[in-house]
C-alpha positions as CSV (number, residue, x, y, z in Angstrom):
1,M,29.1,-25.3,-9.0
2,S,27.6,-23.2,-6.1
3,S,24.3,-23.0,-5.2
4,S,23.7,-19.0,-4.5
5,S,21.7,-17.3,-1.7
6,D,18.2,-15.8,-2.3
7,Q,19.5,-12.2,-2.4
8,S,21.8,-13.6,-5.3
9,A,19.1,-15.1,-6.9
10,A,17.1,-11.9,-6.9
11,E,19.9,-10.1,-8.4
12,F,20.3,-12.5,-11.3
13,Y,16.8,-12.6,-11.9
14,A,16.7,-9.0,-12.3
15,Q,20.0,-9.0,-14.5
16,T,18.2,-11.5,-16.8
17,Y,14.5,-10.5,-16.7
18,D,14.9,-8.7,-20.1
19,E,16.0,-11.6,-21.9
20,S,14.1,-14.1,-20.3
21,V,10.7,-12.6,-20.6
22,P,9.1,-12.0,-23.7
23,D,6.4,-9.4,-24.6
24,W,2.9,-10.4,-25.1
25,P,1.9,-10.3,-28.6
26,G,0.4,-6.8,-29.6
27,E,1.1,-5.7,-25.7
28,I,3.4,-2.8,-26.7
29,E,1.2,-1.0,-29.3
30,F,-1.6,-1.4,-26.9
31,Y,0.1,0.7,-24.4
32,R,1.6,3.0,-26.7
33,G,-2.2,3.8,-28.0
34,L,-3.3,4.5,-24.5
35,A,0.0,6.6,-23.6
36,A,-0.6,8.6,-26.7
37,E,-4.0,9.7,-25.5
38,V,-2.9,10.9,-22.2
39,R,0.3,12.6,-23.8
40,D,-2.0,14.3,-26.2
41,K,-4.0,15.5,-23.1
42,G,-1.2,16.6,-21.2
43,Q,-1.3,14.1,-18.7
44,G,1.2,11.9,-17.3
45,L,1.1,7.7,-17.2
46,L,2.0,5.5,-13.9
47,E,3.0,2.0,-14.2
48,V,2.6,-0.1,-11.6
49,A,5.4,-2.9,-10.1
50,C,7.6,-1.5,-13.2
51,G,10.3,-4.2,-12.8
52,T,12.9,-3.3,-15.0
53,G,11.2,-0.9,-17.1
54,R,10.0,-3.8,-19.9
55,V,7.3,-1.5,-20.8
56,A,7.4,2.2,-18.9
57,I,10.6,2.8,-20.6
58,R,9.4,2.2,-24.2
59,L,6.5,4.5,-23.2
60,A,8.6,7.3,-22.1
61,Q,10.8,7.2,-25.2
62,D,7.7,8.1,-27.2
63,G,7.0,11.3,-25.5
64,T,5.3,10.6,-22.2
65,H,5.5,11.7,-19.2
66,T,5.9,8.4,-17.1
67,V,6.5,7.2,-13.4
68,G,7.3,3.7,-12.8
69,L,6.9,2.0,-9.3
70,D,8.4,-1.1,-7.8
71,L,9.3,-2.4,-4.5
72,S,12.6,-4.6,-6.0
73,A,15.5,-2.3,-5.7
74,K,17.1,-4.6,-7.8
75,M,14.7,-4.1,-10.6
76,L,14.9,-0.6,-10.7
77,A,18.6,-0.5,-10.5
78,V,18.5,-2.5,-14.0
79,A,15.8,-0.1,-15.2
80,A,17.7,3.1,-14.1
81,E,20.8,1.8,-16.1
82,K,18.1,1.9,-19.4
83,I,16.9,5.7,-18.6
84,K,20.0,7.7,-18.5
85,D,19.2,9.7,-21.6
86,I,15.5,9.7,-21.4
87,P,14.4,12.9,-19.4
88,N,10.6,12.4,-19.0
89,I,10.7,9.0,-16.8
90,R,10.7,8.9,-12.9
91,L,11.7,5.6,-11.0
92,V,10.1,4.9,-7.7
93,K,10.9,2.7,-4.9
94,A,7.6,1.5,-3.0
95,D,5.1,-1.1,-2.3
96,M,2.5,-1.1,-4.5
97,C,-0.4,-1.5,-1.9
98,D,1.0,1.8,0.0
99,F,2.8,4.6,-2.1
100,D,2.1,8.5,-2.3
101,L,3.8,10.3,-5.3
102,G,2.8,13.8,-4.8
103,E,1.1,13.9,-8.6
104,T,-2.1,12.8,-10.3
105,F,-2.4,10.7,-13.6
106,G,-4.6,10.3,-16.5
107,L,-3.4,6.5,-17.1
108,V,-2.4,4.0,-14.3
109,I,-1.3,0.3,-16.1
110,I,-0.2,-2.9,-14.3
111,P,1.1,-5.0,-16.8
112,G,2.7,-8.4,-16.9
113,H,-0.1,-10.3,-14.3
114,S,1.8,-8.3,-11.5
115,F,-1.1,-7.5,-9.7
116,M,-1.5,-11.4,-9.3
117,N,1.5,-11.5,-6.8
118,L,-0.9,-9.7,-4.2
119,N,-2.4,-12.6,-2.2
120,T,-5.2,-11.2,0.1
121,P,-8.8,-9.0,-0.2
122,Q,-7.2,-6.2,2.1
123,E,-3.9,-6.3,-0.2
124,Q,-5.6,-6.1,-3.7
125,V,-8.3,-2.9,-2.0
126,D,-5.2,-1.1,-0.8
127,C,-3.5,-1.3,-4.0
128,M,-6.4,-0.1,-5.7
129,Q,-7.0,2.7,-3.5
130,C,-3.7,4.0,-3.6
131,I,-4.1,3.9,-7.4
132,Y,-7.4,5.6,-7.2
133,R,-6.1,8.5,-5.3
134,H,-3.3,8.8,-7.8
135,L,-5.8,9.5,-10.7
136,I,-7.5,12.3,-12.0
137,P,-11.3,12.4,-12.2
138,G,-12.0,10.3,-15.3
139,G,-8.6,8.7,-15.4
140,R,-8.4,5.5,-16.4
141,L,-6.9,2.2,-15.2
142,V,-5.5,-0.8,-17.2
143,V,-4.6,-4.2,-15.3
144,H,-3.7,-7.4,-17.4
145,L,-4.4,-10.6,-15.9
146,D,-4.5,-14.1,-16.5
147,H,-7.4,-15.7,-17.5
148,Q,-8.4,-19.0,-15.7
149,S,-9.9,-20.7,-19.0
150,I,-10.3,-24.4,-19.4
151,E,-7.1,-25.3,-20.5
152,N,-5.5,-23.7,-17.5
153,F,-8.0,-25.0,-15.0
154,T,-6.6,-28.5,-16.3
155,W,-3.1,-27.5,-15.7
156,L,-3.8,-26.1,-12.5
157,G,-5.4,-29.7,-11.4
158,S,-2.4,-31.3,-12.7
159,I,-0.2,-29.2,-10.1
160,V,-1.9,-30.0,-7.3
161,G,-1.4,-33.6,-7.7
162,D,2.3,-35.3,-9.2
163,K,3.0,-32.4,-11.2
164,G,3.3,-30.4,-8.1
165,G,6.7,-28.8,-7.2
166,V,8.1,-30.5,-9.9
167,F,11.1,-28.7,-12.0
168,E,10.5,-28.8,-16.0
169,P,12.6,-27.1,-18.4
170,D,11.5,-23.4,-18.9
171,G,13.8,-22.5,-22.0
172,Q,17.2,-21.2,-22.6
173,F,18.6,-17.6,-23.1
174,L,22.2,-15.7,-23.3
175,H,22.8,-13.9,-20.3
176,V,23.9,-10.4,-22.2
177,R,26.6,-9.7,-18.9
178,T,28.6,-12.6,-19.3
179,G,27.5,-14.0,-22.6
180,R,26.7,-17.5,-20.7
181,Q,23.9,-20.0,-22.1
182,I,21.5,-20.0,-19.5
183,R,18.9,-22.6,-18.8
184,A,16.1,-22.0,-17.0
185,F,13.8,-24.1,-14.9
186,Q,10.5,-23.7,-13.5
187,A,8.2,-25.6,-11.0
188,W,4.8,-25.2,-10.3
189,A,2.0,-26.3,-7.3
190,Y,-1.5,-25.1,-7.0
191,E,-3.6,-24.4,-3.4
192,P,-7.4,-24.6,-4.6
193,A,-8.2,-23.0,-1.3
194,T,-6.5,-20.1,-1.5
195,Q,-6.7,-19.6,-5.4
196,T,-2.8,-19.6,-4.7
197,A,-0.4,-20.8,-7.6
198,I,3.2,-20.9,-6.6
199,S,6.0,-20.9,-8.6
200,T,9.9,-21.5,-7.8
201,R,12.6,-20.7,-10.9
202,A,15.9,-22.0,-11.2
203,W,18.6,-21.2,-13.5
204,E,22.0,-23.3,-14.8
205,A,24.8,-21.3,-16.9
206,L,26.7,-23.7,-18.9
207,G,30.5,-23.8,-19.4
208,D,32.0,-23.8,-23.0
209,D,32.0,-27.2,-22.4
210,G,28.1,-27.7,-21.9
211,H,28.8,-28.2,-18.2
212,V,26.8,-26.7,-15.5
213,I,29.2,-24.0,-13.8
214,D,26.7,-22.1,-11.2
215,R,22.9,-22.3,-10.4
216,W,20.7,-20.1,-8.6
217,Q,16.8,-20.6,-7.2
218,K,14.7,-18.1,-6.3
219,K,12.3,-18.0,-3.3
220,P,8.6,-19.2,-3.9
221,D,6.3,-16.5,-5.6
222,R,2.8,-17.1,-4.6
223,I,0.4,-16.0,-7.7
224,H,-3.4,-15.2,-6.6
225,C,-5.0,-16.4,-9.4
226,I,-8.3,-14.1,-10.1
227,F,-11.5,-14.7,-11.4
228,P,-13.6,-12.0,-13.7
229,F,-16.2,-11.5,-11.2
230,E,-14.0,-11.1,-8.4
231,M,-11.9,-8.4,-10.3
232,E,-15.5,-6.8,-11.3
233,H,-16.3,-6.8,-7.6
234,L,-12.8,-5.3,-6.3
235,L,-13.7,-2.5,-8.4
236,A,-16.6,-1.5,-7.7
237,R,-15.4,-2.0,-3.9
238,V,-12.6,0.6,-4.6
239,G,-15.4,3.0,-6.3
240,F,-14.0,2.4,-10.0
241,C,-16.4,2.2,-12.7
242,A,-15.6,-1.1,-15.1
243,E,-15.7,-0.6,-18.8
244,G,-14.7,-3.8,-20.0
245,V,-12.4,-6.5,-20.4
246,Y,-10.6,-7.8,-23.4
247,G,-9.4,-11.8,-24.1
248,D,-5.8,-10.3,-25.7
249,F,-4.0,-7.1,-26.4
250,Y,-5.9,-7.0,-29.8
251,R,-8.7,-6.3,-28.1
252,K,-10.9,-9.3,-29.2
253,P,-13.7,-9.9,-26.2
254,L,-12.8,-12.7,-23.2
255,E,-14.1,-15.9,-24.4
256,D,-13.6,-19.1,-22.4
257,K,-10.5,-20.4,-24.1
258,S,-8.7,-16.6,-23.7
259,S,-5.8,-16.7,-21.7
260,N,-5.5,-13.0,-20.5
261,M,-8.1,-10.8,-19.1
262,I,-7.2,-7.2,-19.9
263,W,-9.5,-5.1,-17.6
264,F,-10.4,-1.5,-18.1
265,A,-11.9,1.1,-15.3
266,H,-11.9,4.7,-14.8
267,K,-12.6,6.9,-12.0
268,P,-15.7,8.7,-11.8
269,E,-15.6,12.4,-13.0
270,T,-17.8,13.1,-10.2
271,V,-17.9,11.4,-6.4
272,P,-21.4,9.8,-6.1
273,V,-23.1,11.8,-3.3
């Protein structure tokens, strides 16, 4: 059994992302409805932090002009394999805090909690300013975040203590390229002072006899836990008009027990004097 490097672990994560990360309930139909609105107006869509194209590719398949942006070359390589017969999608390797695509869009989306990978106020502002510049006047922004519900607070408290940094089972899946059964594990910790959750992922490949034949461990990801007023202030600081926030992809109101926040905002039609 071998323990692989950060590079090979990142490649493994990219190759198996589609098998290990499911859609949220109602998520794809939600984005399809928004994409149809901009498509009918002859406008395009940008997905920031598109990863392997889990969302962007399906929207492009519906006929929407789509650009997917991500910093990970390994993730984009997986996405590129899936878009060979889709003419209306473009993939771009770029930092979500610093990009210039040379075009504007009617809709920008950040699905899958990806915005939470930005860990400082300046990173958040830089990303939002880039998005603002890439939206047409009146263009819309949709950001999917985790919601720090009462249940989540309890969990976050638990990973500050004894459970912090302890690997626990996180499901199993079949590696699409090798056919091997994969066991996933995840360890969490939390830094209250910075509102940062730290996630470390590991995987084990099982041989035909059920024994572990390989193991990967990804370097820790730092995930900023964003609260509702924090997001509202951020949008206003950059110049967006916040339209509201939902608690799920069925457009139910955000409530104490909601596990998600789906924020809607738009760029003003005219710049205030």
